[in-house]
Jmol script that loads the backbone (N, CA, C; Angstrom):
load data "model"
ATOM      1  N   MET A   1     109.420 112.587 -48.364  1.00  0.00           N
ATOM      2  CA  MET A   1     109.515 112.449 -46.925  1.00  0.00           C
ATOM      3  C   MET A   1     110.244 113.647 -46.314  1.00  0.00           C
ATOM      4  N   VAL A   2     111.295 114.116 -46.986  1.00  0.00           N
ATOM      5  CA  VAL A   2     112.025 115.286 -46.492  1.00  0.00           C
ATOM      6  C   VAL A   2     111.079 116.471 -46.387  1.00  0.00           C
ATOM      7  N   TRP A   3     110.264 116.648 -47.416  1.00  0.00           N
ATOM      8  CA  TRP A   3     109.305 117.760 -47.429  1.00  0.00           C
ATOM      9  C   TRP A   3     108.405 117.699 -46.200  1.00  0.00           C
ATOM     10  N   PHE A   4     107.865 116.517 -45.890  1.00  0.00           N
ATOM     11  CA  PHE A   4     106.975 116.358 -44.741  1.00  0.00           C
ATOM     12  C   PHE A   4     107.699 116.681 -43.438  1.00  0.00           C
ATOM     13  N   LEU A   5     108.902 116.165 -43.272  1.00  0.00           N
ATOM     14  CA  LEU A   5     109.661 116.419 -42.045  1.00  0.00           C
ATOM     15  C   LEU A   5     110.006 117.900 -41.901  1.00  0.00           C
ATOM     16  N   GLN A   6     110.370 118.546 -43.007  1.00  0.00           N
ATOM     17  CA  GLN A   6     110.667 119.977 -42.947  1.00  0.00           C
ATOM     18  C   GLN A   6     109.422 120.767 -42.562  1.00  0.00           C
ATOM     19  N   LYS A   7     108.281 120.402 -43.102  1.00  0.00           N
ATOM     20  CA  LYS A   7     107.028 121.087 -42.754  1.00  0.00           C
ATOM     21  C   LYS A   7     106.681 120.856 -41.294  1.00  0.00           C
ATOM     22  N   LEU A   8     106.967 119.675 -40.782  1.00  0.00           N
ATOM     23  CA  LEU A   8     106.716 119.373 -39.379  1.00  0.00           C
ATOM     24  C   LEU A   8     107.558 120.273 -38.473  1.00  0.00           C
ATOM     25  N   PHE A   9     108.829 120.441 -38.802  1.00  0.00           N
ATOM     26  CA  PHE A   9     109.685 121.321 -38.010  1.00  0.00           C
ATOM     27  C   PHE A   9     109.278 122.783 -38.164  1.00  0.00           C
ATOM     28  N   LYS A  10     108.827 123.171 -39.358  1.00  0.00           N
ATOM     29  CA  LYS A  10     108.331 124.542 -39.560  1.00  0.00           C
ATOM     30  C   LYS A  10     107.077 124.785 -38.726  1.00  0.00           C
ATOM     31  N   LEU A  11     106.208 123.778 -38.648  1.00  0.00           N
ATOM     32  CA  LEU A  11     105.007 123.897 -37.822  1.00  0.00           C
ATOM     33  C   LEU A  11     105.395 124.139 -36.362  1.00  0.00           C
ATOM     34  N   TYR A  12     106.359 123.374 -35.863  1.00  0.00           N
ATOM     35  CA  TYR A  12     106.869 123.592 -34.510  1.00  0.00           C
ATOM     36  C   TYR A  12     107.424 125.010 -34.374  1.00  0.00           C
ATOM     37  N   TYR A  13     108.222 125.427 -35.360  1.00  0.00           N
ATOM     38  CA  TYR A  13     108.876 126.736 -35.331  1.00  0.00           C
ATOM     39  C   TYR A  13     107.857 127.869 -35.241  1.00  0.00           C
ATOM     40  N   TRP A  14     106.757 127.752 -35.971  1.00  0.00           N
ATOM     41  CA  TRP A  14     105.763 128.831 -36.018  1.00  0.00           C
ATOM     42  C   TRP A  14     104.695 128.739 -34.937  1.00  0.00           C
ATOM     43  N   THR A  15     104.483 127.570 -34.316  1.00  0.00           N
ATOM     44  CA  THR A  15     103.399 127.439 -33.341  1.00  0.00           C
ATOM     45  C   THR A  15     103.892 127.258 -31.910  1.00  0.00           C
ATOM     46  N   ILE A  16     104.718 126.288 -31.669  1.00  0.00           N
ATOM     47  CA  ILE A  16     105.137 125.958 -30.305  1.00  0.00           C
ATOM     48  C   ILE A  16     106.322 126.794 -29.847  1.00  0.00           C
ATOM     49  N   SER A  17     107.293 126.987 -30.712  1.00  0.00           N
ATOM     50  CA  SER A  17     108.506 127.723 -30.356  1.00  0.00           C
ATOM     51  C   SER A  17     108.232 129.118 -29.791  1.00  0.00           C
ATOM     52  N   PRO A  18     107.318 129.916 -30.370  1.00  0.00           N
ATOM     53  CA  PRO A  18     107.056 131.242 -29.791  1.00  0.00           C
ATOM     54  C   PRO A  18     106.501 131.176 -28.368  1.00  0.00           C
ATOM     55  N   LEU A  19     105.779 130.115 -28.048  1.00  0.00           N
ATOM     56  CA  LEU A  19     105.229 129.963 -26.702  1.00  0.00           C
ATOM     57  C   LEU A  19     106.317 129.641 -25.683  1.00  0.00           C
ATOM     58  N   LEU A  20     107.345 128.942 -26.115  1.00  0.00           N
ATOM     59  CA  LEU A  20     108.436 128.557 -25.216  1.00  0.00           C
ATOM     60  C   LEU A  20     109.487 129.651 -25.061  1.00  0.00           C
ATOM     61  N   GLY A  21     109.559 130.541 -26.021  1.00  0.00           N
ATOM     62  CA  GLY A  21     110.573 131.592 -25.975  1.00  0.00           C
ATOM     63  C   GLY A  21     111.896 131.089 -26.524  1.00  0.00           C
ATOM     64  N   THR A  22     112.858 132.002 -26.601  1.00  0.00           N
ATOM     65  CA  THR A  22     114.165 131.622 -27.137  1.00  0.00           C
ATOM     66  C   THR A  22     114.967 130.896 -26.065  1.00  0.00           C
ATOM     67  N   ARG A  23     115.151 129.616 -26.277  1.00  0.00           N
ATOM     68  CA  ARG A  23     115.871 128.800 -25.310  1.00  0.00           C
ATOM     69  C   ARG A  23     117.042 128.050 -25.918  1.00  0.00           C
ATOM     70  N   CYS A  24     117.111 128.050 -27.230  1.00  0.00           N
ATOM     71  CA  CYS A  24     118.164 127.268 -27.872  1.00  0.00           C
ATOM     72  C   CYS A  24     119.525 127.884 -27.571  1.00  0.00           C
ATOM     73  N   ARG A  25     120.461 127.029 -27.231  1.00  0.00           N
ATOM     74  CA  ARG A  25     121.796 127.464 -26.837  1.00  0.00           C
ATOM     75  C   ARG A  25     122.746 127.552 -28.020  1.00  0.00           C
ATOM     76  N   TYR A  26     122.269 127.161 -29.189  1.00  0.00           N
ATOM     77  CA  TYR A  26     123.134 127.066 -30.357  1.00  0.00           C
ATOM     78  C   TYR A  26     122.694 127.989 -31.483  1.00  0.00           C
ATOM     79  N   VAL A  27     123.624 128.232 -32.387  1.00  0.00           N
ATOM     80  CA  VAL A  27     123.350 128.917 -33.650  1.00  0.00           C
ATOM     81  C   VAL A  27     123.798 127.965 -34.745  1.00  0.00           C
ATOM     82  N   PRO A  28     122.928 127.614 -35.676  1.00  0.00           N
ATOM     83  CA  PRO A  28     121.523 127.973 -35.817  1.00  0.00           C
ATOM     84  C   PRO A  28     120.669 127.281 -34.756  1.00  0.00           C
ATOM     85  N   THR A  29     119.432 127.765 -34.585  1.00  0.00           N
ATOM     86  CA  THR A  29     118.534 127.153 -33.604  1.00  0.00           C
ATOM     87  C   THR A  29     118.287 125.695 -33.982  1.00  0.00           C
ATOM     88  N   CYS A  30     117.760 124.937 -33.050  1.00  0.00           N
ATOM     89  CA  CYS A  30     117.541 123.510 -33.303  1.00  0.00           C
ATOM     90  C   CYS A  30     116.576 123.272 -34.464  1.00  0.00           C
ATOM     91  N   SER A  31     115.521 124.076 -34.565  1.00  0.00           N
ATOM     92  CA  SER A  31     114.584 123.873 -35.675  1.00  0.00           C
ATOM     93  C   SER A  31     115.222 124.265 -37.007  1.00  0.00           C
ATOM     94  N   GLU A  32     116.037 125.321 -37.022  1.00  0.00           N
ATOM     95  CA  GLU A  32     116.755 125.689 -38.248  1.00  0.00           C
ATOM     96  C   GLU A  32     117.772 124.607 -38.615  1.00  0.00           C
ATOM     97  N   TYR A  33     118.431 124.065 -37.602  1.00  0.00           N
ATOM     98  CA  TYR A  33     119.397 122.983 -37.815  1.00  0.00           C
ATOM     99  C   TYR A  33     118.707 121.784 -38.457  1.00  0.00           C
ATOM    100  N   ALA A  34     117.551 121.404 -37.921  1.00  0.00           N
ATOM    101  CA  ALA A  34     116.809 120.262 -38.454  1.00  0.00           C
ATOM    102  C   ALA A  34     116.444 120.491 -39.915  1.00  0.00           C
ATOM    103  N   HIS A  35     115.957 121.678 -40.229  1.00  0.00           N
ATOM    104  CA  HIS A  35     115.574 122.005 -41.603  1.00  0.00           C
ATOM    105  C   HIS A  35     116.779 121.872 -42.535  1.00  0.00           C
ATOM    106  N   GLN A  36     117.913 122.429 -42.134  1.00  0.00           N
ATOM    107  CA  GLN A  36     119.123 122.369 -42.962  1.00  0.00           C
ATOM    108  C   GLN A  36     119.649 120.937 -43.085  1.00  0.00           C
ATOM    109  N   ALA A  37     119.649 120.205 -41.975  1.00  0.00           N
ATOM    110  CA  ALA A  37     120.163 118.829 -41.995  1.00  0.00           C
ATOM    111  C   ALA A  37     119.344 117.959 -42.941  1.00  0.00           C
ATOM    112  N   LEU A  38     118.029 118.120 -42.909  1.00  0.00           N
ATOM    113  CA  LEU A  38     117.167 117.346 -43.805  1.00  0.00           C
ATOM    114  C   LEU A  38     117.386 117.747 -45.254  1.00  0.00           C
ATOM    115  N   GLU A  39     117.572 119.034 -45.485  1.00  0.00           N
ATOM    116  CA  GLU A  39     117.770 119.530 -46.844  1.00  0.00           C
ATOM    117  C   GLU A  39     119.102 119.048 -47.429  1.00  0.00           C
ATOM    118  N   ILE A  40     120.151 119.094 -46.625  1.00  0.00           N
ATOM    119  CA  ILE A  40     121.491 118.739 -47.108  1.00  0.00           C
ATOM    120  C   ILE A  40     121.707 117.227 -47.171  1.00  0.00           C
ATOM    121  N   HIS A  41     121.254 116.505 -46.135  1.00  0.00           N
ATOM    122  CA  HIS A  41     121.613 115.092 -45.996  1.00  0.00           C
ATOM    123  C   HIS A  41     120.475 114.105 -46.234  1.00  0.00           C
ATOM    124  N   GLY A  42     119.259 114.590 -46.467  1.00  0.00           N
ATOM    125  CA  GLY A  42     118.139 113.679 -46.693  1.00  0.00           C
ATOM    126  C   GLY A  42     117.508 113.218 -45.390  1.00  0.00           C
ATOM    127  N   PRO A  43     116.458 112.372 -45.485  1.00  0.00           N
ATOM    128  CA  PRO A  43     115.670 112.038 -44.300  1.00  0.00           C
ATOM    129  C   PRO A  43     116.392 111.196 -43.253  1.00  0.00           C
ATOM    130  N   VAL A  44     117.171 110.212 -43.654  1.00  0.00           N
ATOM    131  CA  VAL A  44     117.782 109.316 -42.666  1.00  0.00           C
ATOM    132  C   VAL A  44     118.914 110.013 -41.918  1.00  0.00           C
ATOM    133  N   LYS A  45     119.932 110.449 -42.638  1.00  0.00           N
ATOM    134  CA  LYS A  45     121.065 111.110 -41.978  1.00  0.00           C
ATOM    135  C   LYS A  45     120.624 112.437 -41.363  1.00  0.00           C
ATOM    136  N   GLY A  46     119.694 113.149 -42.020  1.00  0.00           N
ATOM    137  CA  GLY A  46     119.187 114.406 -41.478  1.00  0.00           C
ATOM    138  C   GLY A  46     118.521 114.216 -40.123  1.00  0.00           C
ATOM    139  N   LEU A  47     117.714 113.157 -39.995  1.00  0.00           N
ATOM    140  CA  LEU A  47     117.072 112.873 -38.706  1.00  0.00           C
ATOM    141  C   LEU A  47     118.090 112.457 -37.653  1.00  0.00           C
ATOM    142  N   VAL A  48     119.079 111.666 -38.048  1.00  0.00           N
ATOM    143  CA  VAL A  48     120.126 111.255 -37.100  1.00  0.00           C
ATOM    144  C   VAL A  48     120.866 112.483 -36.579  1.00  0.00           C
ATOM    145  N   LEU A  49     121.260 113.385 -37.475  1.00  0.00           N
ATOM    146  CA  LEU A  49     121.947 114.614 -37.059  1.00  0.00           C
ATOM    147  C   LEU A  49     121.054 115.463 -36.156  1.00  0.00           C
ATOM    148  N   THR A  50     119.768 115.544 -36.491  1.00  0.00           N
ATOM    149  CA  THR A  50     118.831 116.336 -35.690  1.00  0.00           C
ATOM    150  C   THR A  50     118.681 115.754 -34.294  1.00  0.00           C
ATOM    151  N   ILE A  51     118.552 114.441 -34.195  1.00  0.00           N
ATOM    152  CA  ILE A  51     118.416 113.800 -32.883  1.00  0.00           C
ATOM    153  C   ILE A  51     119.676 114.018 -32.051  1.00  0.00           C
ATOM    154  N   LYS A  52     120.846 113.894 -32.675  1.00  0.00           N
ATOM    155  CA  LYS A  52     122.096 114.153 -31.947  1.00  0.00           C
ATOM    156  C   LYS A  52     122.143 115.590 -31.449  1.00  0.00           C
ATOM    157  N   ARG A  53     121.729 116.514 -32.292  1.00  0.00           N
ATOM    158  CA  ARG A  53     121.736 117.931 -31.905  1.00  0.00           C
ATOM    159  C   ARG A  53     120.773 118.178 -30.748  1.00  0.00           C
ATOM    160  N   LEU A  54     119.551 117.652 -30.854  1.00  0.00           N
ATOM    161  CA  LEU A  54     118.566 117.845 -29.789  1.00  0.00           C
ATOM    162  C   LEU A  54     119.046 117.248 -28.472  1.00  0.00           C
ATOM    163  N   SER A  55     119.799 116.162 -28.530  1.00  0.00           N
ATOM    164  CA  SER A  55     120.310 115.548 -27.302  1.00  0.00           C
ATOM    165  C   SER A  55     121.388 116.411 -26.646  1.00  0.00           C
ATOM    166  N   ARG A  56     122.021 117.293 -27.412  1.00  0.00           N
ATOM    167  CA  ARG A  56     123.035 118.201 -26.847  1.00  0.00           C
ATOM    168  C   ARG A  56     122.430 119.502 -26.328  1.00  0.00           C
ATOM    169  N   CYS A  57     121.195 119.790 -26.680  1.00  0.00           N
ATOM    170  CA  CYS A  57     120.578 121.078 -26.345  1.00  0.00           C
ATOM    171  C   CYS A  57     119.884 120.988 -24.986  1.00  0.00           C
ATOM    172  N   HIS A  58     120.658 121.157 -23.940  1.00  0.00           N
ATOM    173  CA  HIS A  58     120.140 121.150 -22.573  1.00  0.00           C
ATOM    174  C   HIS A  58     121.063 122.021 -21.720  1.00  0.00           C
ATOM    175  N   PRO A  59     120.652 122.368 -20.505  1.00  0.00           N
ATOM    176  CA  PRO A  59     121.444 123.303 -19.692  1.00  0.00           C
ATOM    177  C   PRO A  59     122.887 122.876 -19.444  1.00  0.00           C
ATOM    178  N   TRP A  60     123.166 121.579 -19.470  1.00  0.00           N
ATOM    179  CA  TRP A  60     124.531 121.117 -19.205  1.00  0.00           C
ATOM    180  C   TRP A  60     125.286 120.805 -20.487  1.00  0.00           C
ATOM    181  N   GLY A  61     124.657 121.051 -21.620  1.00  0.00           N
ATOM    182  CA  GLY A  61     125.300 120.810 -22.914  1.00  0.00           C
ATOM    183  C   GLY A  61     126.136 122.009 -23.318  1.00  0.00           C
ATOM    184  N   GLY A  62     126.599 121.963 -24.535  1.00  0.00           N
ATOM    185  CA  GLY A  62     127.407 123.060 -25.046  1.00  0.00           C
ATOM    186  C   GLY A  62     126.551 124.243 -25.468  1.00  0.00           C
ATOM    187  N   HIS A  63     127.187 125.182 -26.147  1.00  0.00           N
ATOM    188  CA  HIS A  63     126.476 126.346 -26.672  1.00  0.00           C
ATOM    189  C   HIS A  63     127.346 126.972 -27.761  1.00  0.00           C
ATOM    190  N   GLY A  64     126.772 127.906 -28.488  1.00  0.00           N
ATOM    191  CA  GLY A  64     127.529 128.618 -29.512  1.00  0.00           C
ATOM    192  C   GLY A  64     127.234 128.109 -30.910  1.00  0.00           C
ATOM    193  N   MET A  65     128.217 128.277 -31.782  1.00  0.00           N
ATOM    194  CA  MET A  65     128.068 127.889 -33.182  1.00  0.00           C
ATOM    195  C   MET A  65     128.131 126.365 -33.315  1.00  0.00           C
ATOM    196  N   ASP A  66     127.128 125.799 -33.949  1.00  0.00           N
ATOM    197  CA  ASP A  66     127.078 124.358 -34.187  1.00  0.00           C
ATOM    198  C   ASP A  66     126.408 124.122 -35.538  1.00  0.00           C
ATOM    199  N   PRO A  67     127.129 124.385 -36.633  1.00  0.00           N
ATOM    200  CA  PRO A  67     126.517 124.273 -37.958  1.00  0.00           C
ATOM    201  C   PRO A  67     126.312 122.824 -38.391  1.00  0.00           C
ATOM    202  N   VAL A  68     125.397 122.643 -39.306  1.00  0.00           N
ATOM    203  CA  VAL A  68     125.161 121.335 -39.913  1.00  0.00           C
ATOM    204  C   VAL A  68     126.396 120.971 -40.743  1.00  0.00           C
ATOM    205  N   PRO A  69     126.908 119.749 -40.608  1.00  0.00           N
ATOM    206  CA  PRO A  69     128.032 119.340 -41.455  1.00  0.00           C
ATOM    207  C   PRO A  69     127.673 119.493 -42.936  1.00  0.00           C
ATOM    208  N   GLY A  70     128.551 120.137 -43.672  1.00  0.00           N
ATOM    209  CA  GLY A  70     128.326 120.343 -45.093  1.00  0.00           C
ATOM    210  C   GLY A  70     127.533 121.589 -45.441  1.00  0.00           C
ATOM    211  N   SER A  71     127.164 122.382 -44.437  1.00  0.00           N
ATOM    212  CA  SER A  71     126.375 123.591 -44.690  1.00  0.00           C
ATOM    213  C   SER A  71     127.273 124.761 -45.077  1.00  0.00           C
ATOM    214  N   GLU A  72     126.652 125.803 -45.602  1.00  0.00           N
ATOM    215  CA  GLU A  72     127.396 127.016 -45.956  1.00  0.00           C
ATOM    216  C   GLU A  72     128.011 127.655 -44.715  1.00  0.00           C
ATOM    217  N   LEU A  73     127.298 127.613 -43.587  1.00  0.00           N
ATOM    218  CA  LEU A  73     127.820 128.186 -42.344  1.00  0.00           C
ATOM    219  C   LEU A  73     129.076 127.445 -41.903  1.00  0.00           C
ATOM    220  N   GLU A  74     129.060 126.134 -41.988  1.00  0.00           N
ATOM    221  CA  GLU A  74     130.244 125.362 -41.608  1.00  0.00           C
ATOM    222  C   GLU A  74     131.426 125.731 -42.504  1.00  0.00           C
ATOM    223  N   GLN A  75     131.178 125.848 -43.795  1.00  0.00           N
ATOM    224  CA  GLN A  75     132.246 126.203 -44.729  1.00  0.00           C
ATOM    225  C   GLN A  75     132.781 127.603 -44.441  1.00  0.00           C
ATOM    226  N   ALA A  76     131.886 128.551 -44.137  1.00  0.00           N
ATOM    227  CA  ALA A  76     132.309 129.919 -43.830  1.00  0.00           C
ATOM    228  C   ALA A  76     133.173 129.952 -42.574  1.00  0.00           C
ATOM    229  N   LEU A  77     132.813 129.164 -41.566  1.00  0.00           N
ATOM    230  CA  LEU A  77     133.610 129.108 -40.336  1.00  0.00           C
ATOM    231  C   LEU A  77     134.986 128.499 -40.605  1.00  0.00           C
ATOM    232  N   LYS A  78     135.041 127.490 -41.456  1.00  0.00           N
ATOM    233  CA  LYS A  78     136.335 126.883 -41.806  1.00  0.00           C
ATOM    234  C   LYS A  78     137.204 127.870 -42.573  1.00  0.00           C
ATOM    235  N   ASP A  79     136.576 128.651 -43.456  1.00  0.00           N
ATOM    236  CA  ASP A  79     137.320 129.630 -44.251  1.00  0.00           C
ATOM    237  C   ASP A  79     137.905 130.742 -43.385  1.00  0.00           C
ATOM    238  N   GLN A  80     137.259 131.063 -42.268  1.00  0.00           N
ATOM    239  CA  GLN A  80     137.747 132.119 -41.372  1.00  0.00           C
ATOM    240  C   GLN A  80     138.986 131.679 -40.609  1.00  0.00           C
ATOM    241  N   GLN A  81     139.145 130.389 -40.421  1.00  0.00           N
ATOM    242  CA  GLN A  81     140.270 129.887 -39.616  1.00  0.00           C
ATOM    243  C   GLN A  81     141.551 129.858 -40.382  1.00  0.00           C
TER     244      GLN A  81
END
end "model"
wireframe off; spacefill off
backbone 0.3
color backbone group
């Protein structure tokens, strides 16, 4: 199931995302976040994290670094502090 969901987000990344342009306010982008969340946490928690992230990605939401919990990026940011 994780494989299917990751392919679905990759399909969005390669087909629809270029038409919309760069609009994501976060690093990593929402589609990259979804891919990492599914890979690290599996289908259930990965989808929950992805939905929470997508709900924050709007003009009145935050911006900047928002790594997936448990990712290498999150660990690197913690190590810098």
